[in-house]
Structures are given as structure tokens and as C-alpha cells.
C-alpha positions in Angstrom: 26.5 14.0 1.9 25.5 11.4 -0.8 27.4 8.5 -0.8 29.3 9.0 -3.9 30.7 12.4 -2.1 31.5 10.5 1.1 33.2 7.4 -0.5 35.7 10.2 -2.5 36.2 11.6 0.9 37.1 8.4 2.4 39.5 7.5 -0.4 41.3 10.9 -0.2 41.3 10.3 4.0 43.0 7.0 3.5 45.3 8.1 0.9 46.3 11.1 3.4 46.9 8.8 6.3 49.1 6.3 4.4 51.3 9.1 3.2 51.2 10.6 6.8 52.2 7.0 8.3 55.2 6.8 5.6 56.3 10.4 6.5 55.8 9.7 10.2 57.5 6.2 10.1 60.8 7.8 8.4 61.3 10.7 11.3 59.5 9.5 14.2 58.8 5.9 14.3 62.2 4.8 15.5 61.6 6.7 19.0 58.2 5.2 19.8 57.3 2.1 21.3 55.7 -0.6 19.6 52.5 -0.3 21.8 51.9 3.2 21.3 52.4 3.1 17.7 49.9 0.2 17.7 47.7 2.2 19.6 47.7 5.3 17.4 47.1 3.4 14.4 44.0 1.7 15.6 42.7 4.9 17.2 43.1 6.5 13.4 41.5 3.6 11.9 38.5 3.5 14.5 38.1 7.5 13.7 38.5 7.1 9.9 35.4 4.3 10.3 33.3 5.9 12.5 33.0 9.2 11.0 33.3 8.8 7.4 31.5 5.7 5.6 28.7 5.0 7.8 25.8 4.8 5.4 22.1 5.4 7.0 20.3 1.7 7.8 17.4 1.1 5.7 15.0 -0.9 7.5 12.2 -3.2 6.3 8.6 -2.1 6.9 5.8 -4.7 6.8 2.7 -3.2 5.3 -0.6 -5.0 5.9 -2.8 -5.4 3.0 -6.5 -5.4 3.6 -10.1 -5.1 1.7 -9.0 -6.8 -1.2 -10.9 -7.2 -4.5 -10.4 -7.6 -7.8 -12.2 -6.5 -11.4 -11.6 -7.2 -14.6 -9.5 -4.9 -16.7 -10.6 -1.7 -18.7 -9.9 -2.9 -22.4 -7.4 -0.1 -22.9 -5.0 -2.3 -20.1 -6.2 -5.6 -20.7 -6.1 -5.9 -24.5 -3.7 -8.8 -26.0 -2.7 -10.0 -22.7 -0.7 -12.7 -22.4 0.9 -15.0 -19.5 3.9 -14.2 -18.0 5.6 -17.7 -18.3 6.8 -16.9 -21.9 4.7 -19.3 -23.5 2.2 -16.5 -25.1 -0.8 -18.4 -23.9 -3.5 -16.1 -23.6 -4.6 -14.9 -20.6 -7.5 -12.5 -18.7 -5.8 -9.6 -17.3 -7.5 -8.4 -13.9 -6.7 -5.5 -11.4 -6.6 -6.2 -8.1 -7.5 -3.2 -5.6 -6.9 -3.0 -1.4 -6.2 -0.8 1.1 -2.2 -0.6 2.4 -1.6 0.3 5.8 2.0 1.7 6.5 2.4 1.9 10.3 6.0 2.9 10.3 5.0 6.8 10.0 7.7 7.1 7.4 7.3 6.9 3.4 7.9 3.6 2.4 9.5 3.0 -1.1 9.4 0.0 -3.1 7.0 -2.2 -1.2 7.0 -5.7 -2.5 3.5 -7.5 -3.0 3.4 -10.9 -2.1 0.2 -13.2 -2.0 -1.3 -16.4 -3.2 -4.1 -16.2 -5.8 -6.3 -19.0 -6.9 -8.7 -20.0 -9.2 -12.6 -21.2 -8.5 -11.0 -24.6 -8.2 -8.7 -24.0 -5.7 -5.6 -24.1 -7.9 -2.7 -21.8 -8.1 -2.8 -19.2 -10.7 0.7 -18.3 -10.6 3.0 -21.6 -10.0 6.1 -20.9 -8.0 5.3 -17.2 -7.8 4.6 -15.7 -4.5 5.8 -12.0 -5.6 3.1 -10.2 -7.6 4.5 -6.9 -8.0 5.0 -3.8 -6.5 3.9 -0.2 -5.1 6.6 2.5 -5.5 5.4 4.8 -2.8 3.4 4.3 0.1 2.9 7.5 2.5 2.5 6.8 6.3 -1.0 5.6 7.2 -3.7 4.1 5.1 -3.7 4.6 1.1 -5.2 2.7 -2.2 -2.8 0.5 -4.0 -3.9 -1.2 -7.5 -1.7 -4.5 -8.5 -2.4 -5.8 -12.3 -2.3 -9.5 -13.2 -2.6 -11.8 -15.7 -4.0 -15.1 -15.1 -4.3 -18.0 -18.1 -7.7 -17.8 -19.9 -8.2 -21.5 -19.0 -8.5 -21.0 -15.3 -12.0 -20.5 -14.4 -13.2 -17.4 -12.1 -13.9 -15.9 -9.3 -10.2 -15.8 -8.1 -9.7 -16.4 -4.8 -7.0 -13.9 -2.9 -5.0 -15.2 0.4 -2.0 -14.1 2.2 -1.3 -10.6 1.0 1.2 -8.4 2.6 3.8 -5.8 1.0 7.2 -5.1 2.8 9.5 -2.1 1.4 12.1 0.3 2.9 12.0 3.6 4.5 14.4 5.1 2.2 15.2 4.8 -1.6 16.8 1.8 -3.0 18.7 1.9 -6.4 17.5 -0.7 -8.8 
């Protein structure tokens, strides 16, 4: 059952419970001891919360990235590249490729890629930014991935790729 249907059933059940309790209150309440009434109400609420609204947990899965390399983007991808800081400065386009190892045994969705990229002088290519992109879908096991980055044209190569990792979810995440 999807979450919309579960919410609808839960809302209807809560309305039905309130209505039933009001009818119950008029006819039977004066005859029941207070402790029994509290116990019945607690049991109803427990039953309602445990059977209707529980959504499946989406655990964060760590994905190891290895065999990292980079190369200049093909002309059709990198033409007119500018930096992502909004300044409009000229940039060089690079494709980072490598292997992603998903050990979970389940597909991983929306895996965010984190890492540090330095120029030939050891200066960071992306200031204050460790999240570099995302991989939409990773099957279980080892698979190839590709990530496009823009590097300011004034930063010298070769680039140094360090501390790369990814993490994503075992279920679809709404964006």
C-alpha cells in the first residue's frame, strides 16, 4: 500500500474511532470504571499506530568508489563551460570515472558523491564544496560511474582526486 492510501485509511480510521468513542461515551461510559476505559483507549491507539502508518525505513548505504581517473570532456559536452559559482568565469570540463562498489545486495538510489579535488599546486578546485554530484541508480555489486565537473580555467592540471565516497538509499527518495 502506498503512503497516500495508507494516510487515507489512517485518517478514515481516526475519524471512525472518534465517532465510535462519542457514541460509546453516551451509552456505555457511565457504566465502565475509569482504568478500564483508559486501557481500552490505549489499546486502540496502539493498534492504530502499529498497523496503519508505518512506512518502510530507508537505510543509508555507504558505497566505496575506486579506480578514479579523469579526462577532458568531449567537445559536445564541455563547450562553453563556466564555473558553478555564478561568476560566469571560463572553466574546463572534466569527466571523473571509476568503479562504485555497492555491498548492500539491494539497488541504491540517489547516491550522493563526495570528494575533494585539488589542482597541480594542491589548491582546492571547489571551495567549500565536498558534494560533487550524484549517481541516480547503482545495482548491487561493482559498476562503473561517471561524474562531470567544471574547474576554473586558471587552475593548473593534473588534478588530484582524494577522499571520494558515495552514499545513497535502498529505496526511492522523492526529490
